[in-house]
C-alpha positions as CSV (number, residue, x, y, z in Angstrom):
1,M,-0.3,0.1,0.3
2,R,2.5,2.4,0.6
3,W,4.4,2.2,-3.0
4,L,0.8,3.2,-4.0
5,V,1.6,6.2,-2.2
6,Y,4.9,7.1,-3.7
7,L,3.0,6.5,-6.9
8,G,1.2,8.9,-6.5
9,F,3.2,11.6,-5.7
10,I,5.5,10.8,-8.6
11,V,2.5,11.2,-10.9
12,A,1.8,14.5,-8.7
13,G,5.1,15.9,-9.1
14,M,5.4,14.9,-12.4
15,L,1.9,17.0,-13.4
16,L,3.4,19.9,-11.6
17,F,7.1,20.1,-13.2
18,S,5.6,19.3,-16.6
19,P,4.3,23.0,-17.3
20,V,7.6,24.7,-15.8
21,L,9.5,22.5,-17.8
22,S,7.7,23.1,-20.8
23,M,8.2,26.9,-20.5
24,M,12.1,26.1,-20.5
25,E,12.0,24.9,-23.7
26,L,13.9,22.0,-23.4
27,P,15.5,19.6,-26.4
28,D,12.9,16.8,-27.0
29,M,14.1,13.3,-25.1
30,P,12.8,9.9,-25.7
31,G,10.0,9.4,-24.2
32,D,8.1,12.4,-24.3
33,L,4.4,12.9,-25.1
34,T,3.4,15.2,-27.5
35,F,-0.1,15.2,-28.4
36,G,-1.7,18.4,-30.7
37,G,-4.3,19.3,-33.0
38,A,-5.5,21.5,-35.2
39,S,-5.6,24.6,-32.7
40,W,-3.6,23.0,-29.7
41,H,-0.1,21.6,-28.9
42,I,0.3,19.5,-25.2
43,H,3.7,18.5,-25.2
44,I,4.8,16.5,-21.7
45,P,8.2,16.0,-20.6
46,V,8.3,12.6,-18.8
47,L,12.1,12.0,-18.7
48,F,12.9,15.8,-17.8
49,S,9.7,15.8,-15.2
50,L,10.7,12.3,-13.8
51,G,14.2,13.4,-13.2
52,A,12.8,16.9,-11.5
53,V,10.6,14.5,-8.9
54,A,13.8,12.4,-8.5
55,L,16.2,15.7,-7.3
56,S,13.5,17.2,-5.6
57,G,13.1,13.6,-3.4
58,L,16.8,13.4,-3.0
59,I,17.0,17.3,-1.7
60,I,13.9,16.2,0.6
61,W,15.6,13.1,2.0
62,A,19.2,14.8,2.5
63,V,17.2,18.0,4.4
64,K,15.1,15.2,6.5
65,R,18.5,13.2,7.9
């Protein structure tokens, strides 16, 4: 049950960091998701988001120790 909470935090972190990373106009990486239509475009940088979540988790872990 505890892993489900961690998975929820990772997904929530990806959703929170995704708009910030999209504004930085980073290059496309393998695994990024791109959706688009005639008048709209959504780019989700999965790899950068996972990295940002992992980095923030390490920082929080280090501060708690």
